[in-house]
Backbone as numpy.savetxt, mean C-alpha at the origin, in Angstrom:
# Nx Ny Nz CAx CAy CAz Cx Cy Cz
7.51 3.60 23.47 8.01 3.41 22.12 9.03 4.50 21.80
10.16 4.16 21.19 11.21 5.11 20.87 11.25 5.37 19.38
11.26 6.65 18.98 11.32 7.02 17.58 12.70 7.57 17.26
13.19 7.25 16.06 14.53 7.68 15.67 14.50 8.27 14.27
15.56 9.05 13.94 15.73 9.57 12.59 15.93 8.37 11.65
15.77 8.51 10.31 15.77 9.77 9.59 14.38 10.39 9.37
13.31 9.63 9.53 11.99 10.22 9.32 11.70 11.27 10.38
10.91 12.27 10.01 10.50 13.26 11.01 9.67 12.58 12.08
9.59 13.20 13.23 8.82 12.62 14.33 7.36 12.44 13.92
6.81 13.44 13.25 5.41 13.35 12.83 5.20 12.17 11.87
6.15 11.98 10.94 6.05 10.86 9.99 6.11 9.52 10.74
6.95 9.43 11.75 7.07 8.19 12.51 5.79 7.91 13.29
5.21 8.95 13.87 3.94 8.77 14.59 2.86 8.36 13.61
2.82 9.02 12.44 1.83 8.68 11.42 1.98 7.23 10.99
3.21 6.79 10.81 3.46 5.40 10.40 2.97 4.43 11.47
3.25 4.75 12.73 2.82 3.89 13.84 1.29 3.77 13.87
0.60 4.89 13.74 -0.86 4.86 13.77 -1.42 4.20 12.51
-0.76 4.43 11.37 -1.21 3.81 10.13 -1.14 2.29 10.23
-0.07 1.79 10.82 0.06 0.34 10.99 -1.08 -0.22 11.83
-1.48 0.49 12.85 -2.58 0.03 13.70 -3.91 0.05 12.94
-4.08 1.04 12.09 -5.31 1.10 11.28 -5.31 -0.01 10.24
-4.18 -0.21 9.57 -4.08 -1.24 8.53 -4.34 -2.62 9.11
-3.80 -2.89 10.29 -3.99 -4.20 10.93 -5.38 -4.37 11.52
-6.11 -3.27 11.66 -7.45 -3.35 12.24 -7.48 -3.17 13.74
-6.33 -2.81 14.34 -6.33 -2.54 15.79 -7.16 -1.30 16.10
-7.10 -0.32 15.21 -7.98 0.85 15.30 -9.10 0.65 14.29
-10.32 0.59 14.76 -11.46 0.20 13.93 -12.05 1.39 13.18
-12.74 1.12 12.06 -13.44 2.19 11.34 -14.40 2.94 12.27
-14.33 4.26 12.22 -15.17 5.08 13.07 -14.58 5.38 14.43
-13.53 4.67 14.82 -12.93 4.88 16.14 -12.23 6.23 16.21
-12.40 6.92 17.32 -11.79 8.23 17.48 -10.33 8.09 17.92
-9.49 8.94 17.37 -8.08 9.00 17.77 -7.89 10.31 18.53
-7.65 10.21 19.80 -7.54 11.40 20.65 -6.09 11.84 20.76
-5.86 13.11 20.45 -4.50 13.65 20.47 -3.82 13.44 21.82
-4.54 13.72 22.88 -3.93 13.65 24.21 -3.50 12.22 24.55
-4.35 11.24 24.20 -4.01 9.85 24.50 -2.78 9.40 23.72
-2.71 9.80 22.46 -1.55 9.43 21.65 -0.30 10.11 22.19
-0.43 11.37 22.58 0.70 12.11 23.15 1.27 11.41 24.38
0.39 11.00 25.28 0.83 10.33 26.51 1.37 8.94 26.23
0.70 8.21 25.34 1.11 6.82 25.06 2.48 6.75 24.41
2.79 7.72 23.54 4.05 7.68 22.80 5.11 8.63 23.37
4.71 9.42 24.37 5.64 10.36 24.99 6.22 11.34 23.97
5.32 11.95 23.21 5.71 12.91 22.19 4.89 14.19 22.39
5.22 15.23 21.65 4.51 16.49 21.79 3.15 16.43 21.09
2.24 17.24 21.59 0.91 17.28 20.99 0.96 17.87 19.58
1.90 18.80 19.36 2.06 19.38 18.03 2.47 18.34 17.00
3.37 17.42 17.41 3.80 16.37 16.50 2.66 15.41 16.19
1.83 15.12 17.20 0.67 14.25 16.98 -0.32 14.91 16.03
-0.53 16.20 16.21 -1.46 16.94 15.35 -0.97 16.90 13.89
0.33 17.08 13.72 0.91 17.03 12.37 0.77 15.61 11.78
0.97 14.59 12.62 0.83 13.21 12.17 -0.59 12.92 11.71
-1.56 13.47 12.42 -2.96 13.25 12.05 -3.27 13.90 10.70
-2.67 15.03 10.42 -2.85 15.67 9.11 -2.26 14.80 7.99
-1.13 14.16 8.29 -0.53 13.24 7.32 -1.48 12.07 7.05
-2.05 11.52 8.11 -2.96 10.38 7.96 -4.23 10.77 7.21
-4.67 12.01 7.41 -5.84 12.48 6.66 -5.52 12.56 5.18
-4.33 13.06 4.86 -3.91 13.15 3.46 -3.80 11.76 2.83
-3.54 10.77 3.65 -3.40 9.39 3.15 -4.70 8.60 3.27
-5.78 9.29 3.58 -7.14 8.72 3.53 -7.40 7.63 4.58
-6.64 7.66 5.67 -6.86 6.69 6.74 -7.73 7.25 7.85
-7.75 8.56 7.98 -8.60 9.19 8.99 -9.32 10.40 8.38
-10.36 10.83 9.05 -11.04 12.08 8.71 -11.01 12.96 9.95
-10.72 14.24 9.77 -10.71 15.20 10.87 -11.90 16.13 10.68
-12.85 16.07 11.60 -14.09 16.82 11.47 -14.19 17.89 12.56
-14.75 19.05 12.23 -14.92 20.11 13.24 -15.72 19.60 14.44
-15.20 19.88 15.62 -15.85 19.54 16.89 -15.96 18.03 17.15
-15.52 17.21 16.22 -15.56 15.76 16.42 -14.18 15.14 16.47
-13.18 15.87 16.01 -11.82 15.36 16.04 -11.53 14.36 14.94
-10.51 13.54 15.18 -10.03 12.58 14.18 -10.69 11.21 14.39
-11.18 10.64 13.31 -11.79 9.32 13.34 -11.24 8.47 12.20
-11.09 7.19 12.44 -10.66 6.26 11.38 -11.75 6.21 10.31
-11.33 6.32 9.06 -12.30 6.30 7.97 -12.93 4.92 7.79
-14.13 4.91 7.28 -14.81 3.66 6.94 -14.23 3.11 5.63
-14.12 1.81 5.54 -13.68 1.16 4.30 -14.94 0.63 3.61
-15.46 1.38 2.65 -16.71 1.03 1.98 -16.44 0.42 0.61
-17.45 -0.22 0.07 -17.32 -0.83 -1.25 -17.00 0.23 -2.31
-17.66 1.39 -2.22 -17.42 2.45 -3.20 -15.97 2.94 -3.12
-15.45 3.11 -1.92 -14.07 3.57 -1.77 -13.10 2.53 -2.32
-13.35 1.26 -2.05 -12.48 0.20 -2.54 -12.47 0.19 -4.06
-13.64 0.25 -4.68 -13.73 0.23 -6.13 -13.04 1.45 -6.75
-13.25 2.61 -6.15 -12.64 3.84 -6.66 -11.12 3.77 -6.56
-10.63 3.26 -5.44 -9.19 3.16 -5.22 -8.56 2.16 -6.18
-9.21 1.03 -6.36 -8.67 0.00 -7.26 -8.61 0.49 -8.70
-9.62 1.23 -9.12 -9.64 1.77 -10.48 -8.45 2.69 -10.73
-8.19 3.58 -9.77 -7.08 4.51 -9.90 -5.74 3.79 -9.82
-5.58 2.90 -8.84 -4.31 2.21 -8.66 -3.97 1.34 -9.85
-4.98 0.78 -10.51 -4.74 -0.03 -11.70 -3.99 0.77 -12.75
-4.42 2.00 -12.99 -3.75 2.84 -13.99 -2.36 3.24 -13.54
-2.18 3.47 -12.24 -0.84 3.80 -11.74 0.11 2.62 -11.88
-0.38 1.41 -11.58 0.43 0.21 -11.78 0.89 0.11 -13.23
-0.04 0.36 -14.15 0.26 0.22 -15.58 1.29 1.25 -16.01
1.16 2.49 -15.53 2.15 3.51 -15.85 3.54 3.10 -15.41
3.64 2.55 -14.20 4.94 2.13 -13.68 5.48 0.92 -14.44
4.61 -0.05 -14.71 5.04 -1.23 -15.46 5.54 -0.87 -16.85
4.84 0.03 -17.52 5.27 0.48 -18.85 6.62 1.20 -18.79
6.80 2.00 -17.74 8.06 2.74 -17.61 9.25 1.80 -17.49
9.10 0.75 -16.69 10.19 -0.22 -16.54 10.44 -0.93 -17.86
9.36 -1.36 -18.52 9.51 -2.10 -19.78 10.22 -1.26 -20.85
9.91 0.02 -20.88 10.46 0.88 -21.92 11.89 1.32 -21.63
12.30 1.31 -20.35 13.57 1.96 -20.01 14.65 1.04 -19.43
14.33 -0.23 -19.17 15.40 -1.08 -18.67 16.34 -1.38 -19.83
17.63 -1.43 -19.53 18.63 -1.60 -20.58 19.46 -2.87 -20.42
19.75 -3.25 -19.20 20.58 -4.43 -18.97 20.01 -5.24 -17.82
20.45 -6.48 -17.70 19.89 -7.40 -16.72 19.98 -6.85 -15.31
21.03 -6.09 -15.04 21.21 -5.54 -13.69 20.07 -4.60 -13.32
19.43 -3.97 -14.32 18.30 -3.08 -14.04 17.12 -3.82 -13.43
17.01 -5.11 -13.74 15.88 -5.91 -13.27 16.17 -6.61 -11.94
17.42 -6.50 -11.46 17.80 -7.20 -10.23 16.91 -6.87 -9.03
16.52 -5.59 -8.81 15.66 -5.30 -7.65 14.33 -6.06 -7.69
13.80 -6.24 -8.89 12.51 -6.93 -9.01 12.67 -8.44 -8.77
13.78 -9.00 -9.20 14.04 -10.42 -8.96 14.28 -10.67 -7.47
14.95 -9.74 -6.81 15.16 -9.86 -5.36 13.83 -9.78 -4.61
12.96 -8.86 -5.04 11.64 -8.75 -4.41 10.81 -10.01 -4.66
10.96 -10.60 -5.82 10.24 -11.84 -6.10 10.65 -12.93 -5.12
11.96 -13.02 -4.81 12.44 -14.00 -3.84 11.91 -13.70 -2.45
11.88 -12.42 -2.08 11.38 -12.05 -0.75 9.88 -12.33 -0.62
9.13 -12.06 -1.68 7.70 -12.35 -1.66 7.45 -13.85 -1.52
8.24 -14.64 -2.21 8.09 -16.09 -2.11 8.38 -16.56 -0.69
9.43 -16.00 -0.08 9.77 -16.38 1.30 8.66 -15.98 2.26
8.08 -14.81 2.08 6.98 -14.35 2.94 5.76 -15.24 2.77
5.50 -15.65 1.54 4.38 -16.56 1.27 4.57 -17.88 2.00
5.78 -18.41 1.95 6.06 -19.70 2.59 5.95 -19.60 4.11
6.25 -18.43 4.67 6.13 -18.21 6.12 4.73 -17.77 6.51
3.87 -17.50 5.51 2.54 -16.93 5.73 2.66 -15.61 6.49
3.66 -14.83 6.12 3.93 -13.53 6.73 3.19 -12.46 5.92
1.96 -12.20 6.28 1.11 -11.31 5.50 1.64 -9.89 5.49
2.05 -9.41 6.64 2.49 -8.02 6.76 3.67 -7.73 5.84
4.70 -8.59 5.88 5.87 -8.38 5.04 5.52 -8.54 3.57
4.63 -9.46 3.28 4.20 -9.70 1.90 3.55 -8.44 1.32
2.64 -7.84 2.09 1.97 -6.63 1.62 2.98 -5.49 1.44
3.90 -5.34 2.39 4.90 -4.28 2.30 5.74 -4.44 1.04
6.17 -5.67 0.76 7.03 -5.89 -0.41 6.26 -5.79 -1.72
4.96 -6.05 -1.68 4.17 -5.88 -2.91 4.17 -4.40 -3.31
4.22 -3.50 -2.33 4.31 -2.07 -2.64 5.75 -1.66 -2.92
6.71 -2.38 -2.38 8.10 -2.10 -2.71 8.39 -2.38 -4.18
7.59 -3.25 -4.79 7.71 -3.48 -6.24 7.47 -2.16 -6.98
6.44 -1.43 -6.57 6.17 -0.14 -7.22 7.29 0.84 -6.94
7.81 0.85 -5.72 8.89 1.79 -5.40 10.14 1.48 -6.23
10.37 0.21 -6.51 11.52 -0.14 -7.35 11.35 0.37 -8.78
10.10 0.63 -9.16 9.83 1.15 -10.51 9.92 2.67 -10.59
9.91 3.36 -9.46 9.92 4.82 -9.47 11.07 5.41 -10.30
12.32 4.92 -10.15 13.42 5.53 -10.91 13.21 5.43 -12.43
12.54 4.39 -12.89 12.31 4.23 -14.32 11.27 5.24 -14.82
10.26 5.50 -13.99 9.22 6.47 -14.37 9.74 7.89 -14.28
10.59 8.16 -13.26 11.18 9.49 -13.07 10.10 10.57 -13.08
9.04 10.34 -12.30 7.90 11.25 -12.27 7.55 11.52 -10.81
7.98 12.66 -10.26 7.75 12.92 -8.83 6.28 13.00 -8.46
5.42 13.42 -9.39 4.00 13.52 -9.10 3.37 12.14 -9.01
3.79 11.26 -9.88 3.32 9.88 -9.82 3.78 9.22 -8.52
5.03 9.44 -8.16 5.57 8.85 -6.93 4.82 9.36 -5.70
4.57 10.67 -5.64 3.86 11.24 -4.49 2.45 10.67 -4.39
1.77 10.54 -5.52 0.42 10.00 -5.53 0.39 8.57 -5.03
1.31 7.75 -5.51 1.37 6.35 -5.07 1.65 6.26 -3.58
2.60 7.06 -3.09 2.97 6.99 -1.68 1.80 7.42 -0.78
1.04 8.41 -1.23 -0.09 8.86 -0.42 -1.24 7.85 -0.43
-1.38 7.10 -1.51 -2.46 6.12 -1.61 -2.07 4.75 -1.05
-0.76 4.53 -0.90 -0.29 3.20 -0.48 -0.87 2.73 0.85
-0.96 3.59 1.88 -1.53 3.09 3.14 -2.99 2.64 3.00
-3.78 3.36 2.22 -5.17 2.97 2.02 -5.25 1.64 1.28
-4.37 1.44 0.28 -4.36 0.17 -0.43 -3.86 -0.96 0.47
-2.86 -0.66 1.30 -2.35 -1.68 2.23 -3.47 -2.14 3.16
-4.26 -1.20 3.61 -5.37 -1.52 4.51 -6.35 -2.47 3.83
-6.67 -2.17 2.58 -7.61 -3.02 1.85 -7.00 -4.40 1.57
-5.74 -4.42 1.11 -5.10 -5.69 0.79 -4.92 -6.55 2.04
-4.56 -5.90 3.14 -4.34 -6.65 4.38 -5.62 -7.37 4.79
-6.74 -6.69 4.65 -8.03 -7.30 4.98 -8.28 -8.54 4.13
-8.02 -8.43 2.84 -8.27 -9.55 1.93 -7.31 -10.70 2.18
-6.03 -10.38 2.38 -5.04 -11.43 2.58 -5.22 -12.14 3.91
-5.65 -11.41 4.93 -5.87 -12.02 6.23 -6.95 -13.09 6.14
-7.94 -12.86 5.30 -9.04 -13.79 5.18 -8.80 -14.84 4.10
-7.95 -14.51 3.13 -7.73 -15.42 2.01 -6.25 -15.50 1.67
-5.54 -16.35 2.35 -4.10 -16.45 2.13 -3.78 -16.96 0.73
-4.75 -17.59 0.07 -4.53 -18.06 -1.30 -4.22 -16.89 -2.23
-4.64 -15.67 -1.88 -4.38 -14.51 -2.71 -2.87 -14.27 -2.85
-2.10 -14.65 -1.85 -0.66 -14.46 -1.92 -0.08 -15.29 -3.06
-0.56 -16.51 -3.21 -0.09 -17.37 -4.29 -0.47 -16.78 -5.65
-1.67 -16.25 -5.75 -2.11 -15.64 -7.01 -1.24 -14.45 -7.37
-0.88 -13.65 -6.35 -0.04 -12.49 -6.62 1.32 -12.93 -7.14
1.89 -13.97 -6.56 3.19 -14.46 -7.02 3.13 -14.91 -8.48
2.05 -15.59 -8.85 1.89 -16.02 -10.24 1.78 -14.81 -11.17
1.01 -13.82 -10.71 0.85 -12.61 -11.51 2.18 -11.88 -11.67
2.95 -11.81 -10.58 4.22 -11.10 -10.64 5.17 -11.77 -11.63
5.15 -13.09 -11.67 5.98 -13.81 -12.64 5.55 -13.46 -14.07
4.23 -13.41 -14.32 3.74 -13.02 -15.64 4.15 -11.59 -15.98
4.06 -10.73 -14.98 4.39 -9.32 -15.20 5.87 -9.16 -15.55
6.74 -9.85 -14.84 8.17 -9.77 -15.14 8.46 -10.24 -16.57
7.77 -11.30 -16.98 7.94 -11.79 -18.34 7.52 -10.75 -19.36
6.41 -10.07 -19.10 5.92 -9.04 -20.01 6.87 -7.84 -20.05
7.44 -7.49 -18.89 8.38 -6.37 -18.82 9.64 -6.68 -19.60
10.17 -7.89 -19.42 11.38 -8.30 -20.13 11.14 -8.27 -21.64
9.94 -8.69 -22.06 9.60 -8.71 -23.49 9.18 -7.34 -24.01
9.08 -6.36 -23.11 8.60 -5.01 -23.45 7.23 -5.06 -24.13
6.40 -5.94 -23.64 5.06 -6.16 -24.20 4.05 -5.30 -23.44
3.84 -4.06 -23.90 2.98 -3.12 -23.18 1.51 -3.57 -23.14
0.95 -4.10 -24.22 -0.44 -4.59 -24.13 -0.61 -5.69 -23.10
0.39 -6.60 -23.02 0.29 -7.68 -22.03 0.43 -7.13 -20.61
1.28 -6.13 -20.43 1.40 -5.49 -19.11 0.05 -4.95 -18.67
-0.64 -4.25 -19.57 -1.96 -3.71 -19.23 -2.94 -4.83 -18.91
-2.93 -5.89 -19.69 -3.86 -7.00 -19.46 -3.62 -7.65 -18.11
-2.35 -7.94 -17.82 -2.00 -8.61 -16.56 -2.36 -7.74 -15.36
-1.99 -6.47 -15.41 -2.22 -5.59 -14.26 -3.69 -5.23 -14.09
-4.40 -5.05 -15.18 -5.83 -4.76 -15.07 -6.57 -5.95 -14.48
-6.18 -7.15 -14.91 -6.79 -8.37 -14.36 -6.48 -8.51 -12.88
-5.23 -8.23 -12.51 -4.84 -8.33 -11.11 -5.63 -7.34 -10.25
-5.74 -6.10 -10.74 -6.44 -5.07 -9.98 -7.90 -5.46 -9.76
-8.52 -6.05 -10.79 -9.92 -6.45 -10.67 -10.08 -7.60 -9.69
-9.18 -8.58 -9.76 -9.25 -9.71 -8.83 -9.01 -9.25 -7.40
-8.06 -8.34 -7.22 -7.79 -7.81 -5.88 -9.00 -7.07 -5.35
-9.63 -6.28 -6.21 -10.81 -5.52 -5.80 -11.93 -6.48 -5.39
-12.16 -7.51 -6.19 -13.21 -8.47 -5.86 -12.93 -9.16 -4.55
-11.65 -9.46 -4.30 -11.28 -10.13 -3.05 -11.56 -9.25 -1.84
-11.20 -7.97 -1.95 -11.43 -7.03 -0.84 -12.93 -6.85 -0.61
-13.69 -6.73 -1.69 -15.14 -6.56 -1.55 -15.78 -7.78 -0.90
-15.28 -8.97 -1.24 -15.79 -10.19 -0.60 -15.47 -10.21 0.89
-14.24 -9.78 1.22 -13.86 -9.73 2.64 -14.69 -8.71 3.39
-14.99 -7.58 2.75 -15.83 -6.57 3.38 -17.24 -7.12 3.63
-17.76 -7.85 2.66 -19.11 -8.40 2.78 -19.19 -9.38 3.94
-18.15 -10.19 4.10 -18.11 -11.16 5.20 -17.98 -10.43 6.54
-17.13 -9.39 6.54 -16.88 -8.66 7.79 -18.04 -7.80 8.22
């Protein structure tokens, strides 16, 4: 595998391993050995070690004394805790867009993402669909203009992707529900209706949480 700029080598390695964890190629509890990753990717052990620290910060692995790095378990408590926090972050971002958009061109990135999500749904492309659902939040970052909020979302995004991927893999109907919700959300943003934004996003977060918990129970 060949890694290229602009991301640092450690970030690229972390992204590669994160994708494997999100897809379930690396299972909960599975050990990630520095030496094996170093040889498989033809990179330095120092870069792998740094990548593992990034993954730990993003809640995908745990690094334990004398046991090394292991993929974290996806438990019901973790899912519920994550969904509760992400719900409030979604609402903060949605409110920021509603309060600060000024002209139709400001909403163009969200309309483009809506088209891409629809195309991914029609292709049943789960991976791209999940990625673009988080790109919706990234499109809202400039409106919020809050580096701490952005850093928090970026660090939690891989853990949420892992949970969403599990649910969508088992229930493709969730993709259709998300598209309907996104349409409602855009309407609320255009109307600058903050109470409706909270209602729509809180409902979405709860439905998503229930879906992931159901998938966990089956798995």
